[in-house]
Backbone bond lengths (Angstrom), bond angles and torsions (degrees), N, CA, C in turn:
res aa  C-N    CA-C-N  psi(-1)  N-CA   C-N-CA  omega(-1)  CA-C   N-CA-C  phi
1 M - - - 1.505 - - 1.606 103.83 -
2 K 1.344 111.05 -43.78 1.520 115.99 -176.17 1.553 109.54 -64.29
3 H 1.395 116.14 -33.77 1.432 119.18 -179.67 1.535 107.85 -67.83
4 L 1.328 117.26 -46.22 1.425 120.51 176.25 1.444 118.46 -54.18
5 W 1.413 114.87 -41.33 1.451 124.21 177.76 1.513 111.38 -59.06
6 K 1.355 111.96 -47.66 1.473 115.87 -178.31 1.478 112.03 -68.52
7 T 1.299 116.75 -34.66 1.497 117.38 176.96 1.454 112.34 -63.06
8 A 1.402 114.33 -45.41 1.479 118.20 179.24 1.580 109.51 -61.24
9 L 1.358 121.06 -48.10 1.378 121.26 176.17 1.480 118.56 -53.22
10 C 1.379 112.48 -47.60 1.408 118.00 175.27 1.609 113.00 -51.67
11 A 1.426 110.09 -48.38 1.407 116.35 -179.47 1.489 116.28 -58.16
12 V 1.368 115.23 -35.77 1.447 123.39 174.67 1.524 110.97 -61.66
13 M 1.422 112.59 -51.24 1.427 117.80 179.70 1.493 116.35 -65.38
14 V 1.247 118.39 -31.61 1.521 120.28 178.39 1.557 108.46 -75.36
15 S 1.405 115.42 -32.91 1.434 116.50 -177.78 1.601 109.19 -67.57
16 H 1.246 116.88 -24.43 1.562 119.92 -175.89 1.549 111.60 -92.29
17 V 1.357 114.78 -10.96 1.421 115.06 -175.30 1.572 116.07 -63.51
18 P 1.371 118.20 -36.93 1.413 119.24 179.89 1.532 112.75 -70.36
19 A 1.365 112.17 -33.69 1.520 118.22 176.74 1.591 111.43 -66.48
20 L 1.296 115.13 -37.89 1.507 121.42 179.61 1.500 108.43 -68.89
21 Q 1.398 118.14 -45.75 1.463 118.75 177.26 1.452 113.27 -61.84
22 A 1.345 115.62 -42.17 1.496 118.05 -178.82 1.486 109.17 -59.93
23 Q 1.422 113.35 -41.89 1.507 112.14 -175.35 1.567 110.32 -71.20
24 A 1.338 116.77 -35.23 1.468 120.58 -179.37 1.516 110.33 -65.62
25 S 1.319 119.28 -30.51 1.435 124.39 -174.47 1.472 112.27 -96.81
26 A 1.402 117.72 -0.92 1.484 116.71 -176.45 1.606 109.25 -61.99
27 P 1.383 113.41 129.30 1.453 110.58 -174.89 1.569 116.50 -75.97
28 A 1.255 114.89 147.09 1.421 123.18 169.83 1.442 109.11 -72.19
29 V 1.384 119.09 146.32 1.439 122.82 176.27 1.492 109.89 -126.72
30 W 1.299 115.21 126.18 1.488 123.26 176.55 1.514 112.83 -105.54
31 K 1.199 121.48 128.20 1.511 122.21 169.55 1.496 106.31 -92.42
32 L 1.326 116.84 124.12 1.449 124.74 174.47 1.560 113.14 -109.24
33 A 1.253 117.20 114.06 1.480 125.30 -177.45 1.507 112.88 -85.39
34 S 1.278 123.31 124.95 1.419 125.91 173.54 1.579 109.26 -124.89
35 G 1.330 119.26 153.92 1.341 119.38 179.99 1.598 111.11 -110.22
36 Y 1.356 111.68 11.10 1.484 115.27 -174.12 1.591 112.74 -105.07
37 R 1.235 115.91 153.72 1.540 117.17 -178.28 1.472 110.34 -65.67
38 T 1.402 113.26 154.53 1.387 123.29 -174.39 1.580 108.33 -60.84
39 E 1.301 121.67 -34.12 1.500 122.34 -175.28 1.513 111.12 -78.86
40 S 1.289 120.84 -8.75 1.397 118.97 179.46 1.632 115.66 -64.83
41 F 1.312 113.16 141.62 1.510 112.08 -178.96 1.602 111.32 -61.23
42 Q 1.382 115.27 -27.39 1.503 119.23 172.83 1.512 111.62 -56.33
43 T 1.322 114.41 -48.72 1.518 123.67 -175.38 1.593 105.87 -65.68
44 E 1.316 116.12 -51.93 1.457 121.43 -179.39 1.600 107.89 -49.21
45 N 1.327 113.13 -49.09 1.480 115.53 179.71 1.535 110.68 -62.93
46 L 1.326 118.46 -38.46 1.423 121.24 -179.11 1.532 109.76 -64.36
47 L 1.324 116.20 -39.89 1.511 118.88 175.38 1.437 112.16 -60.54
48 Q 1.320 118.20 -44.96 1.472 122.05 178.80 1.595 112.92 -60.23
49 F 1.309 111.51 -40.37 1.489 120.04 172.48 1.486 108.75 -52.24
50 A 1.261 117.01 -52.21 1.461 122.95 -175.91 1.573 110.22 -64.91
51 R 1.318 116.62 -40.32 1.519 113.98 173.27 1.467 115.30 -64.94
52 D 1.417 114.35 -41.03 1.446 119.89 179.34 1.679 108.21 -58.90
53 V 1.299 115.95 -43.18 1.407 115.31 -179.50 1.429 114.47 -62.30
54 E 1.277 117.69 -43.24 1.503 125.77 -176.12 1.535 109.11 -63.04
55 A 1.406 113.99 -41.36 1.396 121.42 -177.16 1.610 110.37 -71.20
56 A 1.293 114.95 -48.97 1.436 121.92 -177.75 1.542 114.11 -62.92
57 T 1.328 114.13 -35.89 1.446 119.97 -175.84 1.556 110.25 -91.17
58 R 1.345 116.56 0.03 1.416 121.69 -177.66 1.491 111.43 60.93
59 Q 1.291 119.57 38.88 1.496 134.27 178.48 1.511 105.82 63.53
60 Q 1.337 122.36 29.79 1.461 119.70 165.47 1.476 110.96 -73.10
61 L 1.364 118.57 -25.26 1.451 123.24 175.00 1.527 109.95 -130.72
62 R 1.316 114.53 120.41 1.522 120.94 173.80 1.571 109.80 -106.65
63 V 1.310 115.89 124.44 1.518 119.30 175.80 1.490 109.56 -104.77
64 E 1.285 114.21 117.82 1.483 122.23 179.09 1.553 108.39 -95.42
65 V 1.317 118.57 109.15 1.440 120.14 177.78 1.479 111.75 -91.35
66 S 1.308 112.50 130.03 1.527 127.29 177.24 1.469 113.75 -110.66
67 P 1.331 120.65 83.96 1.545 123.30 177.14 1.583 113.85 -69.09
68 N 1.300 113.73 -176.48 1.381 123.77 168.25 1.557 111.53 64.75
69 G 1.307 121.72 19.16 1.427 124.56 -179.90 1.504 109.33 68.34
70 S 1.271 126.05 24.58 1.361 128.18 -170.85 1.576 109.42 -75.22
71 L 1.213 122.28 -25.41 1.412 126.49 174.50 1.473 113.76 -93.60
72 F 1.374 114.77 -49.41 1.524 121.90 178.54 1.585 105.54 -147.61
73 K 1.239 114.47 146.07 1.500 117.68 173.96 1.448 109.21 -69.71
74 L 1.357 113.81 154.81 1.533 123.86 -171.53 1.551 108.14 -46.52
75 P 1.371 122.37 -52.83 1.451 121.16 -176.31 1.469 117.30 -64.18
76 E 1.399 112.56 -13.98 1.489 114.30 -175.72 1.430 112.98 -101.63
77 I 1.363 118.74 -4.77 1.492 118.85 -169.30 1.562 110.18 -72.72
78 R 1.294 124.36 -42.24 1.436 119.01 178.74 1.543 113.23 -54.94
79 Q 1.367 114.12 -43.98 1.440 115.41 -177.66 1.477 112.45 -68.38
80 A 1.286 116.39 -32.12 1.511 121.93 -176.86 1.583 105.74 -67.15
81 V 1.300 117.07 -43.36 1.466 120.86 -178.92 1.605 108.13 -65.90
82 E 1.347 114.14 -43.83 1.474 119.61 179.92 1.540 111.22 -62.48
83 D 1.354 117.75 -33.15 1.466 120.95 179.75 1.437 109.88 -82.70
84 G 1.355 124.10 -9.17 1.416 127.18 -178.76 1.567 115.51 80.50
85 K 1.355 114.26 16.64 1.462 118.59 178.19 1.496 111.93 -74.35
86 V 1.337 117.32 -24.87 1.413 127.63 164.37 1.468 112.61 -136.27
87 E 1.381 114.21 159.73 1.504 114.36 -172.44 1.495 114.01 -83.15
88 A 1.351 116.10 -26.70 1.523 122.60 -173.52 1.541 107.00 -149.66
89 G 1.409 111.16 161.66 1.389 116.10 176.26 1.535 114.15 -164.20
90 E 1.379 116.93 167.31 1.415 124.78 -178.22 1.523 109.79 -124.85
91 A 1.187 119.13 130.27 1.442 121.79 175.69 1.509 114.60 -150.70
92 I 1.260 121.18 162.26 1.451 123.07 -179.28 1.579 106.64 -86.88
93 M 1.338 112.26 131.87 1.508 119.64 -171.70 1.570 112.01 -62.27
94 T 1.346 113.79 -37.44 1.481 115.59 172.44 1.475 123.57 -56.95
95 G 1.381 112.84 -16.99 1.380 126.07 176.50 1.576 114.36 -85.10
96 M 1.405 113.05 -7.50 1.367 120.48 -175.31 1.541 117.67 -102.52
97 V 1.304 114.42 -3.85 1.445 120.45 -165.42 1.478 117.24 -60.42
98 Q 1.296 122.09 -23.10 1.481 123.80 178.45 1.503 106.43 -72.69
99 A 1.295 120.46 -42.01 1.480 119.94 -179.68 1.512 110.65 -83.37
100 L 1.345 117.08 -35.36 1.479 124.64 -174.85 1.455 110.21 -125.58
101 P 1.337 122.70 79.51 1.406 125.25 -179.39 1.606 118.65 -45.16
102 L 1.297 113.46 -40.10 1.388 124.64 -179.01 1.634 111.11 -60.18
103 A 1.233 117.15 -24.12 1.485 121.94 178.27 1.603 111.02 -72.64
104 G 1.386 112.06 -11.05 1.408 118.71 178.10 1.442 115.78 -75.79
105 A 1.310 121.73 -7.86 1.507 127.38 172.46 1.507 105.43 -55.76
106 D 1.280 124.00 -36.27 1.471 124.90 -178.17 1.480 112.90 -63.02
107 A 1.320 120.90 -21.29 1.451 126.94 -172.12 1.463 111.82 -98.24
108 I 1.331 120.22 -1.64 1.473 123.61 179.17 1.496 108.07 -76.22
109 P 1.360 118.93 116.93 1.517 119.46 -174.12 1.501 111.67 -82.21
110 F 1.367 109.99 158.17 1.563 120.09 168.70 1.520 114.31 57.40
111 V 1.366 114.05 32.89 1.396 119.45 177.57 1.532 108.83 -114.61
112 V 1.325 114.29 -47.94 1.502 120.27 -176.83 1.566 108.62 -92.35
113 G 1.291 118.83 121.21 1.521 121.17 -171.64 1.472 110.82 -112.56
114 S 1.295 125.07 -0.63 1.450 122.93 -172.87 1.493 104.70 -159.19
115 Y 1.373 112.03 161.40 1.438 117.29 174.67 1.624 110.11 -61.54
116 Q 1.309 117.51 -32.76 1.459 118.62 179.11 1.564 110.03 -68.48
117 D 1.387 117.95 -42.06 1.401 116.70 173.75 1.508 110.19 -62.45
118 A 1.263 121.39 -39.23 1.497 121.51 178.65 1.406 114.74 -62.16
119 M 1.335 119.82 -36.36 1.440 124.96 174.44 1.553 110.90 -68.04
120 R 1.318 115.36 -40.79 1.531 119.09 177.15 1.499 105.58 -61.89
121 L 1.273 119.57 -49.70 1.517 118.52 -177.23 1.543 108.75 -59.26
122 W 1.368 120.61 -40.42 1.439 125.34 -176.88 1.573 106.85 -63.24
123 Q 1.279 120.02 -43.24 1.391 125.28 -177.80 1.621 109.02 -59.97
124 L 1.331 116.47 -34.58 1.416 124.22 -176.28 1.528 109.86 -80.62
125 Q 1.330 113.43 -36.76 1.398 123.85 -172.95 1.554 111.86 -77.22
126 R 1.277 115.80 -41.70 1.472 124.57 -175.25 1.531 114.79 -51.43
127 P 1.379 122.71 -50.77 1.417 119.25 -175.73 1.509 112.65 -62.74
128 V 1.433 117.52 -39.71 1.433 121.30 -174.35 1.568 105.51 -74.81
129 L 1.312 122.94 -37.70 1.402 127.82 174.85 1.525 111.23 -59.51
130 E 1.305 113.59 -47.03 1.506 118.15 177.12 1.454 113.26 -51.01
131 R 1.348 118.78 -44.04 1.407 120.92 -176.06 1.556 108.02 -69.51
132 Q 1.272 120.08 -37.91 1.422 119.49 176.02 1.572 115.74 -61.68
133 L 1.376 110.44 -40.45 1.433 117.14 -175.89 1.558 110.01 -74.19
134 A 1.315 112.44 -34.91 1.499 113.77 177.46 1.541 114.93 -63.10
135 Q 1.304 114.34 -29.89 1.509 116.97 172.53 1.527 111.72 -64.49
136 R 1.363 115.66 -23.41 1.556 114.84 -179.21 1.504 105.81 -106.93
137 G 1.303 121.90 23.32 1.456 123.67 171.57 1.507 114.88 71.30
138 L 1.426 114.78 27.17 1.493 119.12 179.88 1.414 108.79 -117.48
139 R 1.348 115.19 153.43 1.456 122.86 177.11 1.574 111.35 -129.97
140 I 1.362 116.21 127.95 1.471 122.41 -176.46 1.577 102.88 -71.31
141 L 1.318 112.64 137.45 1.481 125.42 164.76 1.520 114.32 -98.24
142 Y 1.232 110.63 -61.45 1.537 116.49 173.28 1.573 108.93 -167.14
143 A 1.404 107.52 171.29 1.466 120.88 -179.55 1.519 113.25 -136.19
144 V 1.252 116.47 139.62 1.493 124.10 -174.55 1.564 105.92 -134.25
145 P 1.396 117.72 127.38 1.527 115.56 176.60 1.527 111.29 -84.66
146 W 1.347 106.47 154.70 1.536 115.43 168.79 1.535 103.72 -78.17
147 P 1.345 117.94 160.68 1.460 120.34 176.19 1.595 107.62 -59.53
148 P 1.334 111.22 154.72 1.478 115.60 -173.95 1.550 116.67 -58.87
149 Q 1.267 114.01 157.81 1.457 115.30 176.25 1.504 113.58 -87.97
150 G 1.357 112.97 127.84 1.444 120.42 -178.07 1.498 112.69 -106.64
151 L 1.343 122.81 173.91 1.417 125.70 179.11 1.612 105.44 -108.27
152 Y 1.369 110.53 129.15 1.489 114.65 170.64 1.529 108.44 -111.65
153 A 1.332 113.64 151.97 1.474 117.51 -177.60 1.565 107.94 -154.92
154 T 1.297 114.00 149.65 1.461 120.54 177.34 1.541 112.25 -81.43
155 R 1.419 114.02 -13.76 1.458 115.66 178.43 1.555 105.94 -144.88
156 P 1.339 118.14 173.38 1.385 121.01 -173.71 1.535 112.69 -67.00
157 I 1.294 123.48 145.99 1.472 128.91 177.33 1.497 105.70 -119.53
158 K 1.404 115.03 114.20 1.495 121.06 179.45 1.557 106.43 -116.89
159 T 1.305 122.51 -35.95 1.431 121.34 178.00 1.524 109.10 -134.83
160 A 1.347 112.57 167.85 1.496 116.06 173.85 1.486 115.31 -54.80
161 G 1.279 117.65 -31.18 1.387 124.67 177.45 1.440 118.03 -57.72
162 D 1.415 113.01 -24.73 1.564 119.59 -174.53 1.596 103.87 -74.85
163 F 1.301 122.84 -14.32 1.467 116.25 -177.73 1.542 108.44 -88.41
164 K 1.343 122.69 -3.21 1.380 122.28 -179.41 1.600 106.22 -69.38
165 G 1.330 110.06 131.72 1.576 113.83 179.74 1.460 113.62 89.47
166 L 1.405 119.26 -17.85 1.423 119.38 178.78 1.503 110.08 -81.83
167 R 1.336 113.86 153.22 1.455 122.53 179.11 1.530 107.66 -101.42
168 M 1.353 118.44 115.52 1.474 123.98 -171.65 1.585 105.67 -105.28
169 R 1.351 115.05 128.66 1.455 119.12 171.79 1.502 109.61 -69.58
170 T 1.427 108.74 130.88 1.492 112.67 175.54 1.415 109.83 -126.93
171 Y 1.307 118.45 161.86 1.493 121.03 176.47 1.576 114.39 -150.06
172 N 1.313 116.82 5.42 1.505 119.23 169.88 1.468 107.58 -158.07
173 Q 1.284 119.83 174.72 1.448 124.71 -173.80 1.529 113.73 -63.88
174 T 1.259 113.82 -29.86 1.547 120.07 175.09 1.504 108.75 -62.86
175 T 1.318 118.42 -50.59 1.492 118.56 -174.98 1.484 110.13 -71.54
176 V 1.380 118.58 -30.20 1.424 116.86 178.75 1.518 108.70 -65.69
177 R 1.279 115.36 -43.37 1.585 119.38 -178.35 1.518 107.30 -64.51
178 I 1.238 122.78 -40.06 1.444 123.09 179.76 1.550 109.91 -62.11
179 A 1.425 116.18 -46.68 1.397 119.47 175.74 1.598 110.25 -54.12
180 E 1.314 113.82 -52.30 1.525 115.93 -173.38 1.620 110.97 -68.82
181 M 1.353 114.72 -29.92 1.503 112.92 179.58 1.596 111.21 -74.24
182 L 1.321 108.75 -27.86 1.542 111.91 176.72 1.525 113.30 -84.70
183 G 1.274 120.67 -9.20 1.437 121.31 -177.75 1.493 113.51 93.28
184 A 1.302 125.81 6.97 1.376 127.84 -177.25 1.571 108.72 -90.80
185 S 1.367 120.22 163.43 1.404 123.10 179.40 1.539 106.35 -96.96
186 P 1.298 120.86 122.55 1.449 128.03 175.77 1.421 110.81 -63.09
187 V 1.359 119.02 134.24 1.428 128.28 172.52 1.477 109.72 -128.93
188 D 1.314 114.87 104.84 1.487 120.42 -172.44 1.576 106.94 -77.50
189 L 1.311 116.02 118.36 1.439 121.19 -177.73 1.543 114.31 -141.53
190 P 1.223 122.35 127.41 1.437 121.29 171.22 1.561 109.97 -69.13
191 M 1.393 117.99 153.62 1.430 121.94 -172.38 1.481 112.58 -56.89
192 A 1.359 116.98 -32.91 1.543 118.97 -177.07 1.442 107.76 -66.19
193 D 1.257 128.28 -17.34 1.398 131.95 -173.64 1.534 111.01 -99.72
194 V 1.282 117.58 -14.07 1.529 122.17 -177.39 1.485 113.93 -54.61
195 G 1.384 116.38 -55.01 1.509 115.81 -177.94 1.517 114.01 -53.53
196 P 1.375 115.01 -55.11 1.524 113.78 -178.87 1.554 112.24 -62.08
197 A 1.335 117.71 -34.37 1.461 114.85 -178.57 1.520 113.77 -70.16
198 I 1.390 119.16 -31.02 1.477 119.17 174.81 1.571 110.10 -72.38
199 Q 1.320 116.70 -33.65 1.419 115.94 -178.21 1.524 113.28 -73.80
200 D 1.417 114.50 -28.46 1.389 123.06 176.86 1.569 115.48 -80.54
201 G 1.388 113.00 -8.77 1.446 119.18 -179.62 1.529 112.16 82.03
202 R 1.281 121.09 15.63 1.420 125.60 -179.47 1.561 109.91 -78.37
203 V 1.339 118.47 -20.65 1.480 125.07 -176.53 1.518 110.68 -129.54
204 D 1.320 118.90 132.31 1.451 118.22 176.28 1.510 114.67 -106.98
205 T 1.286 116.59 -15.79 1.447 119.80 -171.42 1.648 107.78 -158.79
206 M 1.297 113.24 152.48 1.494 113.13 175.16 1.582 104.36 -164.88
207 I 1.341 111.72 162.13 1.433 120.52 174.83 1.541 109.96 -111.69
208 T 1.307 117.34 112.42 1.495 119.76 178.15 1.532 105.77 -159.03
209 S 1.361 119.25 173.44 1.370 122.33 179.82 1.499 116.19 -69.39
210 A 1.310 120.74 160.49 1.404 124.42 168.71 1.508 112.63 -61.29
211 V 1.231 117.17 -37.40 1.559 129.17 178.35 1.596 104.03 -53.84
212 T 1.418 114.22 -53.85 1.432 118.79 -171.86 1.603 109.97 -72.93
213 G 1.275 114.85 -25.67 1.479 117.06 172.69 1.509 110.71 -69.94
214 V 1.348 120.60 -40.96 1.448 117.62 176.48 1.482 110.94 -66.86
215 E 1.375 120.63 -43.56 1.393 123.39 -175.02 1.625 108.24 -57.32
216 N 1.405 112.09 -39.52 1.556 114.75 -178.49 1.444 114.20 -90.65
217 Q 1.390 120.17 2.20 1.449 124.48 178.38 1.446 109.92 48.50
218 V 1.351 114.08 68.44 1.495 120.74 -172.59 1.469 111.26 -85.23
219 W 1.403 120.49 -5.88 1.433 123.09 -177.03 1.571 108.75 -64.25
220 G 1.365 111.35 156.19 1.425 116.42 -175.23 1.553 106.96 124.43
221 P 1.319 112.40 -103.44 1.539 117.03 174.02 1.459 114.16 -62.49
222 I 1.410 115.15 -38.07 1.498 119.46 178.53 1.523 107.03 -77.53
223 K 1.414 111.18 123.65 1.499 123.67 -172.11 1.513 110.98 -109.84
224 Y 1.435 116.41 -26.14 1.469 118.10 -173.47 1.488 112.53 -129.33
225 Y 1.324 116.35 148.72 1.535 121.71 172.74 1.515 105.46 -135.22
226 Y 1.379 114.15 125.12 1.453 117.52 -177.92 1.580 104.50 -114.41
227 D 1.251 116.84 120.33 1.421 123.61 -177.30 1.521 109.89 -79.54
228 I 1.440 115.26 72.13 1.410 122.87 -175.41 1.491 110.96 -80.75
229 R 1.342 119.21 -17.76 1.464 121.54 -177.77 1.554 109.19 51.71
230 A 1.328 114.16 58.88 1.433 118.98 -173.47 1.539 113.59 -67.53
231 W 1.291 115.68 -39.52 1.454 120.81 168.07 1.508 113.00 -162.63
232 F 1.252 118.99 165.78 1.461 125.24 -175.79 1.537 106.75 -120.27
233 P 1.367 121.76 86.32 1.455 119.32 176.62 1.396 113.95 -71.28
234 K 1.270 117.70 139.12 1.523 123.18 -178.40 1.520 114.05 -107.93
235 N 1.435 115.12 145.74 1.347 120.03 165.12 1.587 111.07 -89.24
236 L 1.337 117.39 139.03 1.456 121.88 -178.06 1.561 106.47 -109.30
237 V 1.241 116.38 129.96 1.545 121.78 167.53 1.476 108.10 -107.85
238 F 1.330 113.26 133.23 1.409 120.13 -168.60 1.550 111.12 -149.40
239 A 1.319 121.83 159.22 1.384 126.30 176.21 1.436 117.75 -128.57
240 N 1.282 115.16 155.03 1.562 117.95 174.44 1.549 106.34 -65.66
241 A 1.311 115.32 131.72 1.427 121.21 -170.19 1.560 110.84 -65.82
242 R 1.415 114.46 -36.63 1.397 119.30 179.96 1.499 112.30 -67.68
243 S 1.283 115.29 -38.24 1.474 120.00 174.72 1.576 109.80 -65.78
244 F 1.246 118.11 -39.97 1.434 117.93 175.73 1.517 114.28 -62.31
245 D 1.370 111.47 -52.28 1.393 115.82 179.13 1.563 119.23 -57.64
246 A 1.338 112.73 -28.18 1.502 119.07 179.14 1.576 109.31 -73.50
247 L 1.279 122.41 -7.91 1.407 123.57 173.42 1.489 114.61 -72.94
248 A 1.250 118.28 146.08 1.534 119.73 170.06 1.562 111.39 -52.69
249 P 1.314 120.86 145.63 1.336 121.48 179.77 1.540 114.31 -55.67
250 A 1.309 115.26 -38.63 1.533 114.10 -178.97 1.559 109.53 -71.01
251 V 1.264 115.01 -34.82 1.545 116.65 172.84 1.515 113.93 -59.85
252 Q 1.381 114.70 -45.28 1.489 119.73 175.34 1.429 112.35 -50.85
253 V 1.384 116.50 -45.74 1.486 122.30 -175.89 1.552 109.85 -63.25
254 Q 1.359 117.39 -39.55 1.445 118.24 -179.94 1.508 109.75 -72.74
255 V 1.313 119.18 -35.34 1.534 117.07 176.94 1.527 108.64 -65.15
256 L 1.180 124.97 -40.28 1.484 124.12 178.25 1.527 112.39 -68.78
257 K 1.268 114.00 -36.31 1.573 119.10 175.39 1.596 109.31 -61.83
258 A 1.337 115.72 -46.24 1.409 124.68 175.54 1.479 113.09 -60.27
259 A 1.307 114.47 -41.26 1.543 118.77 178.37 1.560 113.06 -67.79
260 T 1.406 117.89 -31.89 1.386 121.84 178.23 1.458 107.57 -69.97
261 A 1.273 118.93 -44.45 1.497 123.51 177.44 1.492 109.38 -59.44
262 A 1.350 116.77 -46.87 1.486 118.16 -178.99 1.566 113.99 -61.76
263 E 1.344 114.28 -33.27 1.454 118.11 179.86 1.578 102.96 -69.41
264 Q 1.157 121.41 -51.93 1.528 119.46 -177.47 1.477 113.02 -58.56
265 R 1.276 115.60 -44.78 1.467 120.72 178.27 1.482 112.37 -64.05
266 G 1.326 115.32 -40.09 1.471 119.93 -178.57 1.557 114.36 -64.69
267 W 1.300 113.34 -42.32 1.499 117.53 179.33 1.505 109.42 -64.05
268 A 1.404 118.44 -41.59 1.403 120.81 177.56 1.568 113.30 -61.69
269 S 1.383 115.71 -39.60 1.506 120.86 176.70 1.458 112.71 -65.78
270 S 1.367 114.49 -35.83 1.407 119.76 -178.13 1.656 111.44 -59.95
271 E 1.337 107.15 -50.02 1.455 115.68 -179.67 1.515 111.09 -64.76
272 A 1.310 116.16 -40.15 1.478 116.87 176.95 1.627 112.41 -65.71
273 E 1.356 115.77 -39.53 1.512 119.94 176.45 1.607 108.27 -61.60
274 A 1.287 115.50 -36.12 1.490 116.89 -174.07 1.542 109.33 -71.10
275 R 1.378 118.99 -42.24 1.432 125.13 174.08 1.574 109.89 -60.40
276 K 1.180 121.17 -46.51 1.496 128.76 -179.27 1.512 106.73 -58.01
277 A 1.357 117.26 -52.03 1.408 122.32 -170.41 1.487 111.10 -68.40
278 V 1.274 119.42 -33.83 1.516 123.50 177.27 1.474 107.26 -64.42
279 Q 1.362 117.39 -45.32 1.466 121.52 -175.42 1.556 108.28 -65.86
280 T 1.389 121.76 -30.90 1.353 122.30 176.41 1.495 115.37 -73.08
281 L 1.371 114.45 -32.87 1.418 119.71 172.31 1.496 112.58 -63.39
282 Q 1.280 117.14 -41.03 1.498 124.68 178.05 1.543 108.89 -65.68
283 S 1.281 118.81 -39.73 1.479 122.11 -175.33 1.600 107.35 -69.06
284 H 1.330 118.41 -15.49 1.367 121.90 179.02 1.526 112.63 -101.24
285 G 1.255 116.79 12.06 1.454 121.97 175.95 1.424 117.14 88.65
286 I 1.380 121.83 11.20 1.404 125.40 176.63 1.573 108.21 -86.53
287 K 1.297 118.58 125.72 1.453 124.40 -179.60 1.435 113.12 -75.25
288 L 1.299 122.41 123.77 1.463 128.10 175.33 1.485 107.47 -86.22
289 D 1.358 119.26 120.79 1.513 119.92 -173.92 1.514 107.05 -142.14
290 R 1.252 111.14 166.54 1.512 117.50 176.04 1.550 110.62 -114.79
291 L 1.279 115.89 144.44 1.445 118.83 178.74 1.502 109.57 -71.32
292 P 1.354 118.44 149.24 1.398 119.38 171.09 1.576 115.33 -54.28
293 S 1.271 116.02 149.34 1.564 119.18 -175.01 1.434 111.63 -58.79
294 E 1.364 123.08 -31.50 1.385 128.77 -176.64 1.545 109.30 -67.63
295 L 1.398 113.94 -43.02 1.498 115.92 177.52 1.497 110.17 -73.70
296 E 1.238 119.82 -38.06 1.512 122.67 174.70 1.476 110.22 -53.38
297 Y 1.274 120.10 -44.26 1.480 127.86 -179.98 1.540 109.37 -66.23
298 E 1.310 116.67 -42.28 1.527 122.03 176.97 1.545 105.13 -61.70
299 L 1.245 124.31 -47.14 1.426 124.29 177.39 1.490 115.72 -60.24
300 Q 1.367 115.41 -40.22 1.449 118.80 175.80 1.536 112.41 -61.80
301 R 1.336 113.40 -40.55 1.522 115.95 178.79 1.488 109.18 -63.08
302 M 1.354 119.45 -36.71 1.425 129.76 177.89 1.490 105.68 -58.23
303 G 1.320 122.07 -45.80 1.437 128.70 -176.61 1.494 107.11 -65.71
304 E 1.257 121.27 -42.46 1.465 123.92 -178.41 1.550 107.64 -63.38
305 R 1.291 114.00 -41.15 1.446 118.24 -179.27 1.563 109.21 -66.43
306 F 1.289 121.55 -43.68 1.429 124.96 178.36 1.598 109.06 -61.45
307 S 1.312 113.71 -45.43 1.507 115.74 -178.93 1.599 111.40 -62.57
308 R 1.275 114.16 -41.43 1.453 115.85 -177.59 1.492 109.28 -66.87
309 E 1.361 119.22 -39.44 1.450 117.97 -178.50 1.663 108.34 -72.40
310 W 1.317 114.79 -31.93 1.542 114.29 176.11 1.553 109.06 -66.19
311 V 1.325 117.61 -44.14 1.487 116.87 179.93 1.506 111.27 -58.97
312 R 1.408 117.99 -40.57 1.406 119.82 -174.92 1.623 108.08 -68.38
313 T 1.264 117.01 -35.85 1.433 124.58 179.05 1.457 113.44 -65.95
314 V 1.318 117.82 -52.04 1.513 129.71 -173.08 1.457 111.75 -78.43
315 G 1.435 118.92 -40.55 1.517 115.94 174.53 1.412 108.85 112.84
316 H 1.355 117.70 -172.10 1.423 127.37 -168.46 1.484 116.94 -59.77
317 E 1.474 114.09 -31.95 1.478 116.00 176.62 1.481 113.17 -65.55
318 A 1.265 117.79 -27.30 1.510 123.44 178.65 1.502 108.03 -68.00
319 S 1.361 118.29 -35.43 1.437 122.08 178.07 1.541 111.55 -61.38
320 A 1.335 114.20 -32.80 1.509 119.71 176.13 1.379 112.88 -63.20
321 I 1.317 118.11 -17.08 1.492 120.93 178.43 1.492 110.85 -93.96
322 F 1.352 117.86 -58.24 1.429 121.11 -173.12 1.613 117.68 -80.54
323 V 1.258 115.93 -29.39 1.397 116.20 179.50 1.579 110.75 -65.02
324 P 1.316 122.26 -47.01 1.470 120.48 174.70 1.469 112.48 -68.94
325 Y 1.329 116.04 -31.41 1.526 119.41 177.14 1.487 110.51 -58.95
326 Y 1.274 118.85 -48.64 1.513 121.02 -173.25 1.594 109.92 -80.97
327 F 1.348 119.55 -30.90 1.370 117.59 -164.25 1.575 113.21 -114.93
328 H 1.333 117.39 5.65 1.474 117.98 -175.03 1.671 102.21 -126.36
């Protein structure tokens, strides 16, 4: 009798093993919201990150990327991840400054002059930004810059005085102040209206990346592109901290490894996209030029002024970014 009872118990236990194993290995699914188009190098990098996570975790975590603002519009993504409506998201850091003032370091002009400088700034920015994000229940995965912002103009720019009388496209408070400080007239325009505005003669100059210039086909009235590298705005990829903490420790490790690889790959892609876009502008008759050293120096002084004002406004944590950036 005892033998029959043991046999029956073992049969019941064995019959439940596949179900238990299936339950234990059921994959977690993250929805990752992005506001950028599928063809963007940022989105391509994001899709590769998702594939890397799935492969490295042996499908214990699947990341479903939704670009083009299909889940949430770009300005809504950070809050949606914070509220747990989606597990992860991608957004531009300069769009987060009201909630996360330290993200505003990306918008300080004429301070970062190279990808190496941009990486040095990010390494200083990340620890203090991580603390701010942690208070909101968010965890940084990685950041990748857009190509640097250059200066477009319908006529040669040799001195600050050449901006007087020009209409400069603006899209935030920083660009408005730059226009005013240079003596240009600010023209507030969303990016979708830039191409028609240039063709119609409503805009004479603007600061944006070579990639954006190619996407908007600004050739024609625009004759000059100056690679001034005004700033390097970054996209931030982040996760809901509760969703991250719910993952098995081994899965967390693989997610962070994939994030590190995505950051390295993304920075290289950004630099390659910048070079390719400048070549495209040149192929359409836009002259690539450098500003005279006196004007470059003037812009650098302007950048120092912007950064001092920003540090005073944001407080001591901002000093932890720019003091070592300038003096170490």
